N, C-alpha and C positions, 0 to 999 in steps of 0.2 A: 560767145557762149561756149567756146571750146574748152577742153581740159589740157593743161600742160604739166609735164613732170620733168624733173632733172635730177641728176645725182652726180656727185663727185666724192670719192673717198677710197677706201681700201677693199670694198666688196665688188663683185661683178655687178655692173650697172644694169644689165638687161633684165634680170628677174625682178628687180626693184621697180624698174620703169614699166614693165608689162603689168605687174600687179597694180601699180599706181594708175595706169590707164584704165584698167578694169574698174577700179573704184571711182574713177572720174567719168566713166562713160555716160552717166546721167547728164553730163554737160554737153554732150554731142556724140553722135554715132554714125556720121555719114562716111567717115574715112579715118584712118589712123596711120601713124608712122613712128619710126624710131631712128636715131642716129647715134653711133657710139664711136669713140676714138680708141684706137689701139696702135701704139707706136707711130703716132702722127698720121695714121691712115684712118679715114672716116668710112665706116660701113653704114649703109642706109638700107632701110626696108620701108616701103610705103604702099598703101593699098586702099582702094575704095572698099567701104563696108565697115564692119564692126571690129573691135579689138580682137575678137576670136579669129577673124579672117587674117589679121596681121600676124597673130601667133602661129597660124598654120603656114604662113608664107616665109617666116623668118628662118634663115638657114643657120647651121651651127657656126658658120663663119662669123656671124654677128653675135649669137647668143652666148658663145663660150668665152668671149674676149672683151676686154675694155672695162675700166672702172670710172669712166666719165661718159655720160650720155644724156640725151634728152628725148622726150617722146610727146606725142600729141594725139588727141582724139578730137575730131572736127565736127562742128555744126556749121554748114556752109553759108557764107555770105557772098564773098567775091569769087565767082567761079563755081561751076557745077561740081558735085562730088565725083571725083575720079582720082586715079593714081597720081596724075601730074599735079593736080591742085592740092593734094595731100601735103601735110607738113611732116617733117621739117623741110625748109627751103634752104638752098645753098646759093652763095654769091657766084658771080661769073668766074672768079679765080678758082673757086672750089675750096677756098680757105675758111670762109665764114659760114656758119650753120645757125639757123634760127627757128624757134617755134613762137607762135603768137596767138593770143586770144584778144580779140577786139577788132576794130575797124580803123584803118587809116583813110580819113575822108579826102585828103588832098593827094591821094596816090597817083591820080592820072597826070596831074601837072608835073609831079616829080618823075614819073615814068618817062614822059616826053623829053624832059631834060636829060635824063640818063641815056635814053636812046640816042639823043644828039651827041652824047659823049662816047658812043660806041657800045653801050651795054645791050645785051639781048635778054629776052625773057621767054621762058618755056611755059609758064603757067598764066592763069588769068587772075592771080591773087594779088592783093595789096601787100601781102607779107613778103613776097619775092622782091617787090619794089623796095621795101624797107631794108632788107638785108644788103641789097646793092647800094642803096644810099649810104649805109654805114661803111661799106667797103670803099666807096668813092671818097668819102671824107677821110677815112683812115689812110688811104694811099696818097691822096692829094696833099694832106697836111702832115703826113708822117706821124700819126698819133698811135698811142696804145689803144687797145680795143675799148676799154672803159670810156676813155675820152671821146673816141669816135662815136660810140653809141650815144653818149650824152649829147654831143653836138647834133647828131642826126635827129634825136627825139625833140630837140628844140625847133626843128624845122617842120615837124609833122603836126597835123591836126587830126584829132580823133581820140580813140581809146586803145589802150594796149596793156597787156601783161606779157612780157617777152623774156626768153632766155636765149642767149647767143654765146657761141664759143668760136675760137680761132684754132684751127687744127695745128697751127705752128706753135701754139701755146697751150699744150694739153693739160695744164694744171689750173685752169681758170674758166669760170662761167660768169657772164654778166647778166644780171636780171634787172628789170625795171617795170614800173607800174604807173598807169594813169587810167582810172575809171574801171579797171578790171582787177579782180582779186589776185593776190599773190602772197604765198606764205613760204618762209625759208625755215626748214627744220635744222636744228643745230645738234649734231651728234658728236660722238667721240671720234675725232679725226675724220669726220665725214659730214657732208651737207646735202640737204634735199631741197628741191624747189617744186612747188605744186600750186594749183589753183585753190586748193584747200588742204587741210592737214591730213585728210584720210589716207593718202598714199604713204605716209611715213609714221603713223602713230605707233606701230610696233617696234620702231627703231629709236624713237626719241619722243619725249613729252615736251621738249623745248622748241619754241618757234618764234620767229620775228615776222610780223605782218607789215609789209611795206605800205607806206602811205602814198597818196597820189604824188606824182612827180618826184619819186625817189628811185635811186639806182643803187644796186648792191653789187659789190665786187666780191665774188666768192672764190677764194683761192685755196688750194690744197695746202694744209699746214699753217694757215693763217686764220685770224679772226675775220668774220664778215665785216666789211666796211660799207656803210650806207652813206650816200651823198645826195644832196639836193641837185636835181637836174638843172634848175635855173641858174644857180650861182656856185655850184660845186662845193658848197659848204658841207662839213661833216655832220652827220646826224647821230645823236646818241639814242640808238634804238633800244626799246625795252624787249627783253626776252620773256615771253609769256609761257606759262605752263598749260599744256593742253588738258582739257577735262574729259574728252571723249575716250572710249576704249574700243578695242577691236570688235567686241561682241555687238556693239551698236551699229556697225556698218556691214554685218553679215546677215544672211537671210534667216538664220536660226531655225531651220527646218520648214519654213514656209515656201510655197512654190514661187511666190513673187514678193518683192519688197513692198508693193502696194498692200497686199493682204496682211503682211506682217505689221505694217504701219497702221492699218485700220484696227487691228487687234491690240496695238500698243496704246490706243487712245485713253483707256481708263488710267493707265499709269502716267501717260503724258499729261493729262489734265491734272492729275494729282500732283505731279512734279511742278506744274505751273503755279498752283496755289500753295504748295508746301512752304511753310514759313511766312506766308503772306496772309492767309486766311486763318485768323485766330478766333475760333468760335468761342472758346471759354472766356476770352477777354472781350468778345463782341466787337472786334476791330479788324480793319484791313491795314496791312503794313506793307507799303511799297515805297522803298527809300527814294527811288528815282522820281516818284510823284510827290512824296512828302516834302522833299527839299524845294519844290517849286509849286506848292499847293496854291499860292496866291495867283500864279500865272493863269491857272485854270479857273479858279473862282472868279477872278476879275476879267476873264476873257470876253471879248465881244462875241466871239464864236469859236468853235473848233472846226478846222478844216482837216478832213482825213484824205490822204492821198495813198493810192496803192494800185496794183495791177492784178488782173486775174482773180484767183481764189482769195487773195488778200483784200481785194476790192469788195468782194462779197462779204467778208468778215467786217469790213468797214461799214457796209450797209446795215448789218445787224447792229453794229455799235452805234450807228446814228439813232436807231430806235431806242437803244438802251440809254444812251446819254441824255437824249431829249426827254424820255419818259421818267427816268429815275433822278437825274441831276438837273433837269430843266435848263440845259445849256444848248443853244442853237448849234446845229451841226450841218456841214455840207460835206458830201462825199464826192471826191473827184478821181477820175482816171488820171494817174500821174502823167501819162503820155499826152493828154489833152490839156491838163492844167498848165504845164510848163510852156505851152505854145500859144495860149489864147490871151496873153496879157491880163492875167487875173488881178482883181483888186485885193490887195493884201494890206491889212492894218498892223500896226506895231503891237496892238493888244489882241491880235489873233493868236491862237495856238494851233500849230500844224502837227498832226499825228501822222507819221509815216509808217506804214505797215509793210513788212517784207519778210518772208521766211528766210531767205538767204542773207538779207542785209546788203545785197550787192546789185539790186535791180536798177538798171541805168536810168530809166525815166523817173523813178522815185527819188534817186539821188539828185537828179537835176532839179526836181521840184523842191527838195530840201534846200538846195543852194539858192534857188530863187526866193523862197520864203525868208531865208536868213538875210539875204541882201535887202529885203524890205523891212527888216527889224522884227519879224515874227519869232515867237518861241517855238522850237522844234523838239518834239518828243518822239523817239524812235521805238517801235515795237518790232523786234525781230528775234530770230531763233539762234543764229550763229554768233557765238561769242567772238569778239574782235573784228566783226565785219565792218565794212565801210560805213554803213548807215549808223551803226552804234557809235562810231567815232565822230561822225559828222553832226550828230544830233546834240542839242544842248543837254538833254537828259533822256532817259528811256528805261525800258525794262525788257528783259529776255523772257521768252516763253518757256524755255527749258524743255522743249519737246524732244530733244535728242535728234541725231541726224535723220533727215528725211531723204531717202535715196530715190524712191519712186517719183517719176516726173509729175504725175498727177497728185497734187497735194491733198492730204487727208488729215493727219494729225496737226498739221500747221493751222488748218481752218479752226478746228475745235479749241486748240490751245490759244490762238489769237482771241477768239471770242471769250474764253475764260479770263484771260488777262484784262481785256477791255471791260468785262463785267466787273472785275475787282476795282478797276479805276473808277467806273461810274458809281459803284457803291460807296467808295471812299469820298468821292466828291459830293454825292447826295447827303452823306452824313455830315461832312464839313460845312455844307450850306444849310444844314438844319431842315432839309426837305423830308427826310425820313427820320423817324424816331430811333432810339437805341433798340427798342424791342423789334421794330420792323427790320432794322439792319441785321439783328441777330437771326431773325427768321430766314432772311435771304441767305445769310452765311451758312446756316444749317442746311438749307436746301442745296446750295452749291457744293457743300462738302459731300453730299450724297450722290452727286452726279457721276463720279467714276463707277460706283456700283450699279447705277442705273444704265450707264453705257454698257457695262458687262452684260446686264440682263438683256439689253437690246440686241447685243451680238448673238444671243441664243436663237434669234430668228434666221440666222445665216442659212440653214438647210432649207427652210421654206422659201427664202428669197431666191435661192438657187433654182428651186422648182418653178417659181414665177419667171425667172430669167429664161428658162427653156421655152416658155410659151411665146416670148416676145423677142428672141434673139435675132430673128430674121425680119423684124419690122424696119421700115425705112425712116420713120419719123416718130418722135415723141413730143408730147407737151407736158410741162411741169407747172403746177399751179399752187400758189400759197398766198396767204394774206398776212399783213402785219409782220411780226418778227420772222415769219416763215416764208415771206416772199423772197428774201435773199437766199434762203435755203433752196427754193425752187430754181433760182438762177444757178446756184452751185451744183445742184443735182444734174441739171441739163448740161452744164459745162463738163462734168465728169464723164457723162456718157459720150459726148462729142470727142473729148480728148483721147479716150482709150479704145472706144469701139468704132469710131468714125460714123456713128449713126447721127443723123441730124436731129437736134433737140432744141427746144426753146422753153425758157422759163417766163412766166407772166404772173402779175398779180391776178388772183382768181376773178376779181370783179371786172378786169379788163378783157376777159375772154369774150364777152358779148360785143366788144368793140372791134372785132376783127377775127381773132383766132378761131372763134366758134365755127367759121366757115370751113375750117379744115376737118372738123370732126365727122367721122363716119365709123362704120363697124371695123375698119382697119387701123384706126388711130388709138393707140394707148395713151391715156392721160394719167399722170402721176399727180395725185392731189394730197397735199398735206392738210389734214383735217383733225388736228388735236382739239381737245375739249376747251382749252384756254383760248381766249381771244374771240374772234368772230366766227364761232363754230356754226351757228345757225345759218349765217350768210354762206359759208363754204358748203354746207349741206344743200342749200338751194342751188349753188353752182353745180354740184354733183348731179342733182336731179336734172338740170338743163343738159348736162352731158349724156346722162342715161337716156333721155328722151330722143337723143340723136344717135343712139346706138354706139356711143364711144365705149371703149374698154377702159375700166377704171381700176387703177392700182392705188389704194388709199393707205396713207400713213395715219394711224389713229391712236388715241390714248387707250391704254388697257381698259377692257370692259365696255368699250363702245358698242352700242347696238344699232343706232340709227344708220350710220354709214355702212355697217356690215350688211344691211338689207339691200343696199344700193350698189355696192362695189363688187367688181368681179374678183378682186384679190384684196385682202386686208392684212397689213403688217402693223402689229401693235408695238408701241413704245411706252415706257413707264410714264406716269404722270409727274409733272413738275410745275413750278411757277412759270408764268408765261414767258418772261424774258430769257429763261434758260432752255426753253424747248428746242431752239436750233441745235443745241449740243446733243440732243437725242434724235431728232428727226433727220439729221444729215447722215446718220450711220446706215440706215437701210438703203439710202440712195447711193452711198459709196459702194455698198455690197452689190446692189443691183447692177451698177455700171461694171464693176469688176467681173462678176460672173458672166454677164453678156459678152464682154470683151474676150474672156477666156474661151467661151464656147465658140466664138467666131475666130479663134486662133490668132488673136492680135497680140502684139508685143506689149503687154500691160505696163511694164516698167519703163519702156522706151518707145512711146508712140511716135509715129512718123512725124517728121518736120518740127518736133518740139524738143526743147532742152529745159533742164531744171531751172537754171539761173539765167535770166535774160539780161546779160551784161552789155548788150549792144542795143542801139536804137533801131 
């Protein structure tokens, strides 16, 4: 889950690499490093800590010279975060230098063999093993770097996105990919390498996305050559035009990316249904779904696989698909699904949800489903991501870049897209009439404005946050469509404030969690008018009788809950299946403000990274 950057061209490499690392720091921030070539001399700087710590440590000897270089920001797997384990890593001869995102699973056996051959190791990383394996093969078989890398990668097991250079050939970088993302920016007489396109979007809009088991030879003054690692065959790679711009990956005046992304949700939701939700025509238009409508209509069931926040969106989708389209749905953690020998039928449809489109466990679940003959539909945000390429069909959420590690607009745009899918299927199956469909479309079209209205509670939520910022535990309760929202609210608080929180179906409170309730326990209850309102009010009364502190999310104009709750946050009224798009907003803001008041790093919470590209 690390971030890698490389540059070769006519500019000074260091400023490009440093800025690229800053943009990729959401992928890992345990340590950082850079290596640059200048007249066959390699200059290194590596450090534990963030990219800012690296920038403070770099001397002018490195920063002022060299137009070939690589950089890395780390999320630690093998070896604790320290200067020694930081990337880049160098081979025993000092000639080969590498950066790596991923895990080499069989590194221990390779390391033992290399030690027997006289190699020594200074770090605890699997990456140092890989660079020495490449060197061993290169020397032993007298190969050029590209061929040595290709042969070495045939011997390793695991996942990787790598960039490696040989200081004796300062006009070439070799890059390769398996299971971890890697993009190559194509400029005028210059090339960029990165885990995603954000480090180079101001220099070029053209990029190649490597596929799994592909290797690229990037040479100054030449076209990029891409070859298959297995058989060395030449690949005719497609150069794609990037659709993002620099403004989308800057904070734009907000204190944190997370807050910016919370406030971007009205526009993000609008962009998700733009051109797809056609109210005047009374239809939903999703080309990725339309071309395979029969697969869904005739499906035995839909299996949704996802992780984290995307899994919560999948739970909301389960309610929506079963309620509106009457298709049975199972929602699975991708990490469990892939390992439990699941029963998969050829007439199953698997929906894979991932913001990044690179989540390792979700990708593995896709491959498993495809091997059993199931149809795979991908829902992701990042254009050109691996999940979008591995799926039979799919749809993008068009949320724009999400930099904050804790997902916000990813959740609401995923629910928006999945709602459109369910409405289209319900219409195709004749379960809802044209007039009912039109009513739902009109209401969905109003959601962005209603989210804007909900954001107006921000100041009040900030005051509520002051009251509970020092609390050790929270409970979140919801029923029906809003039970997954309770789970998501609890996850947000845990992720960025490090306060323990749990989400439960409200009715399950009396089956255990009620034992935790006392005057020191805040309980966030989602109690909108739609759904099981009276039942939730009864749950609130049970909490109140035990002196619990109640923060209630209610529909505008509610009076019953206001009499019981300690704090009430209102959201606009909407149809029941769309309520999660509104009720999640105050929970995001509550988590954000508590974390800020506790002086936590909101955008880069400890131990987490944005894209989980390793198992």
